[in-house]
N, C-alpha and C positions, 0 to 999 in steps of 0.2 A: 561185349562191349569188343572183341575182337571182328565180327562179323557186321558190327555200324560203322566202324571204322574204314573195310573194307569193302561197302559200300555205299558209302561217300567218296573215296575214292574213285569206283568207278561212274559214279554219277558225275565228278569231277570232268572225269577224263573224258565220258559222253561228250557233255556241254562244251568242254575243248573241242572237240573234232567236230562237231556244230558250229561253232562259232567258226572256227579255222578254216572248214569246209562250204560255208555261208561267202565267207571275206571275201575270196577273190572274186567270183561273180556279182557282188553286190558293189564291189569297187568301181566294175563296168558301169554300173547304172547309179550311185549316187559319188563315185569319185571326179573331181577336177581332173579333165585330159593338160596335159603341158607336155613339150618336147624337151625329152632327155639326150643326154649321149653317153653312149654306151663306152667307156672308158678303160677297162680291163674284159680280156678274155685268158684264162688260163686255165689249161688241163690237172686234173688233180688226181694223184694217182694213175696205178697204171690203167689196164683192160681189166671191163667188168665183170663179173664173174657170172653170168648169161650164159644165155641157150644162145642168144645171137652173138656170133665172134663180131671184133673188130669192133666194139662199143666204148667211151667212154663218157668220164662225167668231165667235164666245165667249168668253171665257175667264171659267172658274168656282173661286173662291174659297173653301173651308170652311177650319173648325177645325175640333178632337174633342179634350177632357182626357182622359186617362189616367190612372187610378186614385187615383195620385200626385199628378195637380193641374197636372201638366203639358200642356203648351194644345203640341198640336201642329198643322200648316197645313200644305195641300197645296190640288194645283190639277188641272184636267182641261180639256181642251179638247171642245165640243158645236157641233154646227151648229145652226142655225136659223133663220127668217127676218126677212126686216128688222125686225118689231117685235118678235118675241118668241125668247130660246135655247130656249124649251120645257124650262124648269128654273125653277126658285123659289128663293126666299131663304127659308130660315128653315130648322127641322128635316129633315135627312136622316141615312138609316144610311148606316156610312164601315167600313171592313173595314181591319186592318192586323196588321201580325207584333208579336207580345209581344213577339220580343227585338230589333227594331229598329223602332221605329213610323214608321220615316219612309217607312216602303215600304206605302201606303194607298193606299184606291181608295173612289171611292164604291161603296157597295154593286149601282148598277145599271152601273158600267163592270166588274163580276167576272164576269158571266156571260157564257157561254160563245159565244163569236159566229163569222164566217165570218171576221171578222180575226185571232184569235188561229190559229185555223185556218191562216190565209194566212201568219202570220208562223211556225207552225211547219212549216211545209211548207218554204215555204223558209229558211229554218236549216238544216233537215235537205237540204236538193237542195244547199245550199250546201258541206257538210260531205260531202255522197257523193262529188261532181264531183269534189271533189278528193283525194277517198283515192283514187277511177275512175282518173281523168286523173293521179295523182303515180305510180302501181305500172305504169302500163305503159310500154311501152319501142316507143321508135316507131321505125317501119321503119327508117331510116338506121339506127338505131343496132344495132338487130335483123340489120340485114343488115351490117355492121361489125363485130358479133358471129361472127357465121359465118362471114363471111370469115378473124378473126385465131383460131377453131378449128380453121377446115379448114388454114390456114398452119402453127398450132402442130402438128398431125397430121399433116403431111406431114413436116414437116423430121423426126421421128422417126422 
């Protein structure tokens, strides 16, 4: 039972990775394009702990208006240096789903990138891994089944 729950969790994580990896590139294809405005840019925490020095995480807040006047807010993370996030306040194109506008992103984030490929491959790997290992019969079980089959056939 424990193995089944772990397998279900891994499949769920794999599906989530596939959906998240496919969402951004799909927004560039099926998403509605509108003009938004970057309203907030602020640095989070200290210097990033990575091999390249002088790298910082920035939170970028933006908002855009729907056709009916509803204002939708969104945010994203970018990596910049100590003095600049590499993005400026002002007008920026935004993509969103018409049926659920809370799924949105800056248009620059919807491009197909190596990050989306990694997410898609990782999600597919998890699902395939669970399917392959879940259907295999372990060697001990296989030997036990052979032994049971041979015992029942000799008794007849």
